[in-house]
N, C-alpha and C positions, 0 to 999 in steps of 0.2 A: 480281370476287367481291362479292356483295351483303353489305353491312354488316348484321350482325344485332344487334338490341337486344332485351333481355329486360326486361320491365316487369311487376312484380306489381301486382295491383289495389291493395294496401295502399300500395305506394310511389308509385303513380300518383295517389293522392288529391290532392296539391297541384295537379297538372296538371288533373285532372278538375274540381277545384273552380272553376276559372276558365272551363271550357267551357260549362256549362249555359246561362248567360245568352246568349252568342253563338249557341249551338246552338239554343236555343229561339226566338230571334229569326229564325233561318233555318228553323225548322220541324223541326229534328232533335231529337226529343223522344220518349222511350220511357216516360215517367212514367205513362202511362195503361195500360201493359202489365204484367201480373203477372209477377213474377220466377220463374225456373225454379231451384229449389234442387237442387243436385247433391250426390251422395254423395262429396264430396271435401273435403279440408281447406284447399285453396288453389286459387286461379284466377290464371293468369298470361296476360299478353298479350305475344306475341312478334312483332315485325315483321321479315319477311323481304323486305319491299319497301323499297327505297332510292330516294327521289325523285331523278330525274336533275338537278333544279334548273336545267333549261334547256329551250328550245323543242325539240320541240313540247309538252312537258309544262308544265302550268300549275297542277297540284294544290298546289304549294307556295305559290302566291300567294293562296289562299283563306283567309279568317279561320277557317273550320271545314273542315278537309280530310277526305277520305274516311277516312284513318287515324284522325283524331279521332273520326269518327262510329262507327267500329268499337270504339274504346276506350270511348266513352260507352255504346254498346250493351252491351258486356261488363259494365261496372260497374252498369248498370241492370237488365239482363235475367237475368244469371247470379249466383247466390249459392252460397257454399260452406257446406254443412250437415253434412258428414261428419267423421269423426275421423281419417281418413287419406286418402291419395291426392291426385292433382293433376289439374286440368283446364287445358289450354292452348288459348288462342285465337290462332291463327297467321294473321297478315295476309300473304297471298302477293301480292296486287295491290291497289292503292288509288290508281289513276292517273286523271288527266284530261288529255287532250291537245287542243290547239287546231289545227284544220285550216282553211286558207284555202279559200274557195269561189270559183268563177268568178263574176264580176260583169259586168254589161252595160257595154260600152265605147262610146265615141263620143257623139254627140249624144243618142242614145236613152238612154244611161246617165244623162244629166242629169235625165231625167224618170222614171227607174226606181229603185225602192228594193229592192235585192236583199238576200238573206241572205248576209253576207260571211264569217262564221266558223262553224264547226261544232265543238262540244265533245263528245268521246266519253269517257265515264266508265266505269270498271270497278272492282268490288270482288270479290275472291276471298278467302274465309276458310275455314279448317279448324279444327274443334274436336275435341280428343282428350281422353279421360279414361283414367287408368291407376292401378292399385294402390288401388282403392276398398276399403272394408271388406267388400264382398261379392264382391270379385275381378273387378269389371267392367272390361273394357278395350275401347275402341272409338273410332271417329272418324266425324265427319260433315263435310260441306263444302257451301259454297254459292258460286256464281259468278253475279254479276248485272252487267248492262251497260245503259246508256242513252245517248242522244244528244240534243242540242238545238242550235239555231242562233240567231244574233243578226243583226239588220239592220246594214247598213253605217253607219248614222248612230247606232248605239247609244252611249250615254254610258258612262263608266267605272262609274258607280253601277249602271246597268242591266245591264252586263256582269257585275259582281260578283253582283248579285241572281240573274241567270240561272244562274251557276255554283253558287251556294248552293242554288238550287232543284234543280239536278242532283244535288248531294250529298244533299239531303233525300230525293229520290225513290230514289236508289240505296240509301240507308240503310233506307228503308221496304221496298224489295224484298228486301234482305238479311235484315231482321227476319222477314219472312213465310217465306222459304225456310229459314232456320236454325231457327226455331220449329217448323216442320213436321218437319224432319229430326231434330231432337233428340227430339221427342215420339214419333216413329215408329221411329227406328233406335237411339236411345240410352235407351229407356224404362227399362231396369233400373238406370240410373245416376241416375234422378230420384227425389228424396225427397218433394218436395211439388210438386203440379201445381195451380196456381190456387187455393191455399188448402186443398186436400184432400190428405191423406196418401196417397201412392201405395203405398209399401212401407215396412215397418218396417226399421230398421237391424239 
């Protein structure tokens, strides 16, 4: 059974305070994106993904994990502007797995530089709102995936850089998908859209 952890944006502040520097160095940064203000009084991040902490999963070994990227996205892109109601950001998958690739053997292998490992990353997130002041209830979701490879002579630093770039690209894809879904399918729950009042409370 997956271990569930509930984390409000307010309680997450100490954790998120240490993330931006590492995240920005990895390119995981949403500061240039306008926040979406929702008609809710609180926003919570709930993780239903429990890292296996063993091969083939390697997401727990990265300085900025996919789960960290989702939490940073939620704190940067979503704001609570209502008098009641709650929004939940549910992390259903935030994994990166390492797969060994076939490499050239024998004498030919001495002169061949193959791609030796493949990294497959996934982020699956659901956002729900309930009990808003206007009675809006609804949910949207996004599932993104990417893959990359490294050469057999890769250094540890290069391997980590490659995985951080994978997290960055996954986070960017997730941002695009969720932004579109929220504005299209959860429009009645939005109070402010890029600085313009959408609907009065």
